[in-house]
TORMI-776144 format. One record per residue: residue in one letter; x, y, z of N, C-alpha, C in turn; residue number from 1. Coordinates in steps of 0.2 Angstrom, whole numbers, plus 5000, padded with zeros to 4 digits. Layout:
<lumkes>
LUMKE  res  n_px  n_py  n_pz  ca_px  ca_py  ca_pz  c_px  c_py  c_pz    n
LUMKE    A     X     Y     Z      X      Y      Z     X     Y     Z  NUM
...
</lumkes>
This chain:
<lumkes>
LUMKE  res  n_px  n_py  n_pz  ca_px  ca_py  ca_pz  c_px  c_py  c_pz    n
LUMKE    A  4970  5119  5007   4966   5117   5004  4965  5109  5008    1
LUMKE    A  4972  5105  5008   4971   5100   5014  4969  5097  5020    2
LUMKE    L  4970  5103  5023   4967   5104   5032  4960  5107  5029    3
LUMKE    R  4960  5111  5025   4953   5110   5024  4950  5104  5024    4
LUMKE    H  4948  5101  5019   4946   5095   5015  4945  5090  5023    5
LUMKE    V  4950  5089  5028   4950   5085   5034  4946  5087  5038    6
LUMKE    E  4943  5096  5039   4938   5099   5044  4933  5095  5039    7
LUMKE    E  4934  5094  5032   4926   5093   5031  4925  5086  5032    8
LUMKE    V  4931  5083  5030   4926   5073   5031  4927  5072  5039    9
LUMKE    T  4928  5077  5045   4929   5075   5051  4925  5077  5055   10
LUMKE    D  4920  5071  5059   4916   5072   5062  4917  5076  5069   11
LUMKE    P  4918  5082  5070   4923   5085   5076  4920  5082  5083   12
LUMKE    K  4912  5079  5083   4911   5076   5091  4917  5072  5089   13
LUMKE    T  4916  5065  5087   4919   5060   5087  4926  5058  5084   14
LUMKE    G  4927  5064  5080   4936   5063   5078  4935  5059  5073   15
LUMKE    R  4931  5053  5069   4934   5050   5065  4932  5055  5059   16
LUMKE    A  4935  5053  5053   4933   5054   5046  4933  5049  5039   17
LUMKE    G  4930  5051  5036   4928   5050   5032  4933  5049  5025   18
LUMKE    Y  4929  5046  5018   4933   5047   5014  4930  5052  5008   19
LUMKE    T  4925  5053  5008   4921   5059   5007  4916  5060  5009   20
LUMKE    D  4912  5057  5013   4906   5062   5019  4911  5061  5025   21
LUMKE    R  4909  5067  5028   4910   5068   5035  4908  5062  5039   22
LUMKE    G  4912  5060  5041   4913   5054   5046  4910  5048  5045   23
LUMKE    G  4910  5047  5038   4907   5041   5035  4912  5035  5035   24
LUMKE    G  4919  5036  5037   4921   5031   5035  4927  5029  5033   25
LUMKE    S  4926  5020  5031   4933   5021   5027  4931  5017  5017   26
LUMKE    A  4935  5019  5011   4931   5015   5006  4933  5006  5009   27
LUMKE    R  4929  5004  5003   4932   4997   5002  4931  4996  4995   28
LUMKE    P  4935  4988  4992   4931   4986   4986  4924  4984  4986   29
LUMKE    S  4919  4984  4984   4913   4983   4982  4913  4974  4984   30
LUMKE    E  4916  4970  4983   4917   4963   4981  4920  4959  4991   31
LUMKE    L  4921  4965  4993   4927   4964   4998  4923  4968  5007   32
LUMKE    R  4916  4972  5005   4915   4973   5010  4911  4970  5016   33
LUMKE    D  4908  4964  5014   4906   4960   5019  4911  4956  5024   34
LUMKE    R  4916  4956  5018   4923   4952   5025  4926  4957  5027   35
LUMKE    F  4930  4962  5025   4933   4967   5029  4926  4973  5030   36
LUMKE    P  4924  4972  5034   4917   4980   5036  4924  4987  5037   37
LUMKE    K  4919  4990  5034   4922   4997   5036  4925  5000  5043   38
LUMKE    E  4917  4998  5048   4918   5000   5054  4923  4995  5058   39
LUMKE    K  4929  4990  5057   4933   4988   5057  4937  4991  5057   40
LUMKE    T  4941  4999  5055   4945   5001   5053  4945  5009  5055   41
LUMKE    R  4949  5012  5053   4951   5020   5055  4955  5023  5048   42
LUMKE    A  4956  5019  5045   4962   5020   5041  4960  5031  5037   43
LUMKE    M  4955  5032  5036   4953   5040   5035  4955  5044  5042   44
LUMKE    T  4953  5042  5046   4955   5043   5051  4962  5046  5054   45
LUMKE    A  4965  5040  5054   4974   5041   5053  4976  5045  5048   46
LUMKE    E  4974  5043  5042   4978   5045   5038  4977  5055  5039   47
LUMKE    A  4968  5056  5042   4970   5063   5044  4973  5068  5048   48
LUMKE    C  4974  5062  5055   4978   5064   5060  4988  5065  5058   49
LUMKE    V  4986  5062  5052   4994   5063   5048  4995  5070  5046   50
LUMKE    I  4987  5073  5041   4988   5079   5037  4988  5084  5044   51
LUMKE    R  4986  5082  5048   4985   5086   5055  4991  5088  5055   52
LUMKE    A  4996  5083  5057   5002   5084   5060  5006  5088  5054   53
LUMKE    V  5008  5086  5051   5009   5087   5043  5009  5095  5041   54
LUMKE    M  5004  5098  5047   5002   5106   5044  5004  5110  5052   55
LUMKE    G  5006  5105  5055   5007   5107   5061  5004  5106  5067   56
LUMKE    Q  4997  5103  5066   4995   5102   5073  4995  5099  5075   57
LUMKE    D  4994  5100  5084   4998   5096   5090  4989  5092  5092   58
LUMKE    P  4988  5084  5094   4985   5083   5097  4980  5085  5102   59
LUMKE    R  4987  5088  5108   4986   5090   5114  4984  5097  5114   60
LUMKE    W  4983  5101  5107   4978   5107   5108  4974  5107  5101   61
LUMKE    T  4973  5102  5100   4967   5103   5095  4962  5097  5092   62
LUMKE    A  4957  5100  5098   4952   5092   5099  4949  5089  5095   63
LUMKE    A  4947  5089  5089   4949   5086   5084  4952  5082  5085   64
LUMKE    F  4958  5082  5082   4965   5079   5080  4966  5074  5088   65
LUMKE    G  4964  5075  5093   4966   5071   5100  4959  5065  5098   66
LUMKE    R  4952  5067  5095   4946   5064   5097  4949  5060  5090   67
LUMKE    S  4953  5060  5086   4955   5056   5080  4959  5052  5082   68
LUMKE    I  4963  5053  5087   4968   5049   5089  4966  5045  5093   69
LUMKE    E  4962  5044  5097   4954   5041   5102  4954  5036  5098   70
LUMKE    Q  4950  5037  5093   4948   5032   5087  4952  5027  5086   71
LUMKE    C  4959  5029  5082   4963   5025   5083  4966  5022  5086   72
LUMKE    L  4967  5023  5091   4967   5019   5096  4963  5013  5102   73
LUMKE    G  4956  5016  5101   4950   5011   5100  4950  5007  5093   74
LUMKE    H  4952  5009  5089   4955   5001   5086  4962  4999  5082   75
LUMKE    L  4964  4996  5089   4971   4994   5086  4974  4990  5082   76
LUMKE    P  4979  4987  5080   4979   4981   5077  4977  4977  5078   77
LUMKE    D  4975  4969  5075   4972   4967   5078  4972  4962  5070   78
LUMKE    W  4976  4957  5068   4976   4949   5065  4973  4945  5066   79
LUMKE    N  4966  4946  5063   4960   4940   5064  4958  4939  5058   80
LUMKE    P  4959  4934  5053   4954   4937   5047  4950  4933  5047   81
LUMKE    E  4948  4933  5052   4941   4931   5052  4934  4936  5056   82
LUMKE    S  4937  4940  5060   4931   4945   5058  4934  4953  5056   83
LUMKE    G  4942  4953  5050   4939   4956   5046  4942  4962  5048   84
LUMKE    S  4949  4964  5052   4949   4968   5057  4957  4966  5052   85
LUMKE    I  4960  4964  5047   4965   4968   5044  4965  4972  5041   86
LUMKE    D  4968  4978  5040   4969   4983   5038  4976  4985  5037   87
LUMKE    M  4980  4983  5033   4987   4986   5032  4988  4993  5031   88
LUMKE    Y  4984  4995  5025   4982   5002   5025  4983  5006  5032   89
LUMKE    Y  4978  5005  5036   4977   5007   5039  4983  5007  5047   90
LUMKE    W  4984  5000  5046   4990   5001   5050  4997  5005  5050   91
LUMKE    L  4998  5006  5044   5003   5011   5041  5001  5018  5042   92
LUMKE    M  4994  5020  5041   4993   5027   5044  4991  5027  5050   93
LUMKE    G  4989  5022  5056   4989   5022   5064  4997  5025  5066   94
LUMKE    T  5003  5021  5063   5007   5020   5063  5010  5027  5065   95
LUMKE    R  5010  5032  5059   5012   5036   5058  5008  5041  5061   96
LUMKE    A  5001  5042  5063   4999   5046   5066  5002  5046  5074   97
LUMKE    C  5001  5040  5076   5001   5037   5083  5013  5040  5085   98
LUMKE    A  5014  5040  5079   5020   5044   5081  5020  5050  5083   99
LUMKE    H  5017  5053  5081   5015   5062   5082  5011  5063  5089  100
LUMKE    A  5010  5055  5093   5004   5056   5099  5004  5059  5103  101
LUMKE    G  5012  5059  5107   5015   5057   5112  5017  5050  5115  102
LUMKE    S  5020  5049  5120   5024   5043   5119  5017  5038  5121  103
LUMKE    A  5014  5039  5127   5008   5033   5130  5005  5031  5124  104
LUMKE    S  5002  5037  5119   5000   5034   5112  5003  5031  5108  105
LUMKE    W  5009  5031  5107   5013   5028   5104  5015  5020  5108  106
LUMKE    R  5017  5021  5111   5017   5015   5116  5011  5008  5113  107
LUMKE    K  5006  5011  5116   5001   5007   5114  5001  5004  5107  108
LUMKE    W  4997  5009  5105   4999   5008   5096  5005  5002  5093  109
LUMKE    A  5011  5004  5097   5016   4999   5094  5016  4992  5099  110
LUMKE    K  5013  4992  5103   5013   4984   5108  5011  4980  5103  111
LUMKE    A  5002  4982  5101   4999   4980   5096  4999  4980  5090  112
LUMKE    L  5005  4984  5087   5007   4983   5079  5012  4976  5081  113
LUMKE    M  5015  4978  5085   5020   4971   5086  5017  4964  5089  114
LUMKE    E  5012  4963  5091   5006   4957   5092  5005  4956  5085  115
LUMKE    A  5003  4961  5083   4998   4958   5075  5004  4955  5070  116
LUMKE    V  5009  4959  5067   5011   4957   5064  5018  4953  5066  117
LUMKE    W  5021  4953  5070   5025   4949   5070  5024  4942  5070  118
LUMKE    K  5020  4939  5071   5019   4932   5071  5016  4929  5065  119
LUMKE    H  5017  4933  5059   5014   4931   5053  5016  4933  5048  120
LUMKE    Q  5021  4932  5049   5029   4937   5044  5032  4929  5042  121
LUMKE    F  5033  4926  5037   5036   4919   5032  5043  4921  5035  122
LUMKE    W  5045  4917  5039   5050   4916   5042  5055  4910  5039  123
LUMKE    K  5063  4908  5041   5066   4903   5036  5064  4897  5037  124
LUMKE    G  5064  4893  5029   5062   4885   5028  5053  4886  5023  125
LUMKE    S  5052  4896  5023   5046   4898   5018  5046  4899  5012  126
LUMKE    G  5052  4894  5007   5051   4896   5001  5054  4904  4999  127
LUMKE    S  5050  4906  4994   5048   4911   4990  5045  4917  4995  128
LUMKE    R  5042  4915  5000   5038   4918   5004  5041  4920  5010  129
LUMKE    T  5048  4917  5012   5051   4917   5017  5053  4927  5017  130
LUMKE    G  5052  4930  5024   5053   4936   5025  5046  4941  5023  131
LUMKE    S  5041  4935  5020   5035   4942   5016  5031  4941  5022  132
LUMKE    W  5025  4945  5020   5018   4942   5022  5011  4942  5018  133
LUMKE    D  5006  4937  5020   5000   4937   5015  4999  4943  5014  134
LUMKE    P  4995  4943  5009   4991   4952   5007  4986  4949  5009  135
LUMKE    I  4984  4951  5016   4976   4949   5019  4974  4955  5020  136
LUMKE    G  4968  4955  5020   4966   4965   5018  4962  4964  5013  137
LUMKE    P  4956  4969  5015   4955   4974   5008  4956  4977  5002  138
LUMKE    W  4964  4978  5002   4968   4979   4998  4973  4973  4994  139
LUMKE    G  4974  4970  4995   4979   4963   4996  4979  4961  4991  140
LUMKE    P  4973  4959  4985   4971   4959   4981  4973  4961  4974  141
LUMKE    D  4975  4968  4976   4979   4972   4972  4983  4974  4974  142
LUMKE    G  4986  4973  4979   4993   4976   4979  4997  4968  4980  143
LUMKE    G  4996  4964  4981   5000   4957   4981  5004  4959  4989  144
LUMKE    R  5008  4953  4985   5013   4951   4993  5018  4954  4993  145
LUMKE    V  5020  4960  4989   5024   4966   4988  5023  4972  4991  146
LUMKE    Y  5017  4974  4992   5012   4978   4995  5011  4976  5000  147
LUMKE    A  5010  4969  5004   5010   4969   5010  5014  4970  5015  148
LUMKE    T  5021  4967  5012   5026   4965   5015  5030  4974  5013  149
LUMKE    A  5029  4979  5009   5032   4984   5010  5028  4990  5016  150
LUMKE    L  5020  4987  5015   5019   4992   5020  5020  4989  5029  151
LUMKE    M  5021  4981  5031   5021   4978   5034  5027  4980  5039  152
LUMKE    T  5034  4980  5034   5038   4984   5036  5040  4991  5037  153
LUMKE    T  5037  4993  5033   5035   5001   5035  5033  5004  5042  154
LUMKE    C  5030  4999  5042   5025   5000   5050  5029  4998  5056  155
LUMKE    L  5035  4993  5055   5041   4990   5060  5045  4995  5061  156
LUMKE    V  5049  4999  5056   5052   5003   5055  5052  5008  5050  157
LUMKE    I  5051  5015  5055   5045   5020   5053  5048  5026  5056  158
LUMKE    A  5049  5032  5051   5054   5037   5055  5046  5044  5053  159
LUMKE    D  5046  5048  5059   5042   5053   5058  5042  5059  5051  160
LUMKE    G  5038  5065  5053   5040   5068   5049  5047  5074  5050  161
LUMKE    D  5050  5073  5053   5054   5075   5055  5062  5073  5053  162
LUMKE    G  5063  5067  5054   5065   5061   5050  5068  5056  5058  163
LUMKE    I  5066  5058  5062   5066   5056   5070  5066  5047  5069  164
LUMKE    P  5069  5044  5070   5066   5036   5070  5063  5037  5077  165
LUMKE    L  5057  5032  5074   5052   5028   5077  5052  5021  5077  166
LUMKE    R  5058  5019  5080   5057   5011   5077  5056  5006  5081  167
LUMKE    V  5051  5002  5080   5048   4994   5084  5052  4992  5085  168
LUMKE    L  5057  4991  5082   5062   4986   5079  5069  4991  5081  169
LUMKE    P  5074  4987  5085   5080   4991   5087  5085  4988  5078  170
LUMKE    P  5090  4992  5078   5092   4993   5071  5095  4986  5069  171
LUMKE    K  5100  4982  5077   5103   4977   5077  5099  4971  5078  172
LUMKE    H  5093  4971  5079   5088   4964   5079  5089  4962  5071  173
LUMKE    S  5089  4956  5076   5088   4952   5068  5082  4951  5063  174
LUMKE    R  5077  4951  5067   5074   4951   5062  5070  4958  5059  175
LUMKE    Y  5075  4964  5062   5075   4971   5058  5079  4973  5051  176
LUMKE    R  5085  4967  5052   5088   4965   5047  5087  4962  5042  177
LUMKE    K  5084  4956  5043   5080   4952   5038  5075  4955  5035  178
LUMKE    L  5072  4961  5039   5065   4963   5036  5068  4969  5029  179
LUMKE    I  5073  4973  5030   5077   4976   5026  5082  4973  5021  180
LUMKE    S  5083  4967  5022   5086   4960   5015  5082  4960  5010  181
LUMKE    T  5075  4960  5016   5066   4957   5011  5066  4963  5005  182
LUMKE    L  5066  4969  5007   5064   4974   5006  5070  4977  4999  183
LUMKE    R  5076  4975  5001   5081   4976   4997  5079  4972  4991  184
LUMKE    S  5079  4965  4991   5076   4961   4987  5073  4962  4982  185
LUMKE    F  5067  4966  4985   5061   4965   4980  5064  4974  4977  186
LUMKE    A  5067  4977  4979   5070   4986   4975  5072  4981  4971  187
LUMKE    R  5075  4974  4968   5082   4971   4963  5075  4968  4957  188
LUMKE    H  5069  4968  4963   5064   4962   4956  5064  4967  4947  189
LUMKE    P  5063  4962  4945   5065   4963   4937  5056  4969  4935  190
LUMKE    D  5052  4968  4938   5045   4972   4937  5045  4980  4941  191
LUMKE    I  5047  4983  4939   5047   4990   4938  5042  4994  4944  192
LUMKE    Q  5035  4991  4945   5029   4992   4951  5033  4990  4957  193
LUMKE    L  5035  4982  4958   5037   4979   4964  5044  4982  4964  194
LUMKE    R  5049  4983  4962   5055   4989   4962  5055  4996  4966  195
LUMKE    E  5048  4999  4963   5046   5007   4965  5042  5005  4973  196
LUMKE    A  5040  5000  4975   5037   4999   4979  5041  5000  4985  197
LUMKE    A  5045  4994  4984   5053   4993   4991  5055  4997  4991  198
LUMKE    E  5056  5004  4987   5061   5006   4985  5058  5013  4991  199
LUMKE    V  5051  5013  4990   5048   5018   4993  5047  5017  5003  200
LUMKE    S  5046  5011  5002   5046   5009   5010  5052  5012  5012  201
LUMKE    L  5058  5008  5008   5066   5011   5010  5068  5016  5013  202
LUMKE    R  5065  5021  5009   5065   5028   5009  5063  5030  5016  203
LUMKE    A  5056  5026  5016   5051   5030   5022  5057  5026  5030  204
LUMKE    C  5059  5020  5028   5063   5020   5034  5071  5023  5035  205
LUMKE    G  5071  5028  5029   5078   5031   5029  5083  5029  5027  206
LUMKE    L  5082  5024  5023   5087   5021   5020  5087  5019  5012  207
LUMKE    R  5093  5018  5008   5094   5017   5000  5092  5009  5003  208
LUMKE    A  5090  5008  4990   5090   5001   4990  5096  4998  4990  209
LUMKE    R  5102  5000  4988   5108   4996   4987  5112  5001  4993  210
</lumkes>
């Protein structure tokens, strides 16, 4: 059923997937459609790629899958609030998708991801924001700082469906250790929703909350 839905919402000529309509693009909160245009993202396309990979397809042999990966590579992560290009959910799905797309695609995506994400994390001296990211993007107002930090950390330290680490940051890197420390602190937060968000991200990284 999942793969059938993906085929129904994917334009076979372009590889672009929609939220409900074929090739229609991603959803947006009505009040943020102008600030974060759906043309700037390929979130549903990346999500479709992840589903195809989980269902056993390979972008080298499935034409629509390959075109969808090309769509993602044509819309690389770019931290530019003025252009409306920030979409952290898309970056997470794109990271998972490109992890299945072969080394060349992965390197291209990972390089852009690092350039977009690293510079905008708050580090020492930032008070309560230390280790986090501002919740910029179409879903930032709903998810908040923990949502943004959980997604960005999961992007930087992610495992594919076979449990093989695909780390943009090496485990001994100081920033890697700080990222995990930040998530673990969120996992002890009194708010159960914040704890659960952090725990999900840690599990995606193959780690425990404690």
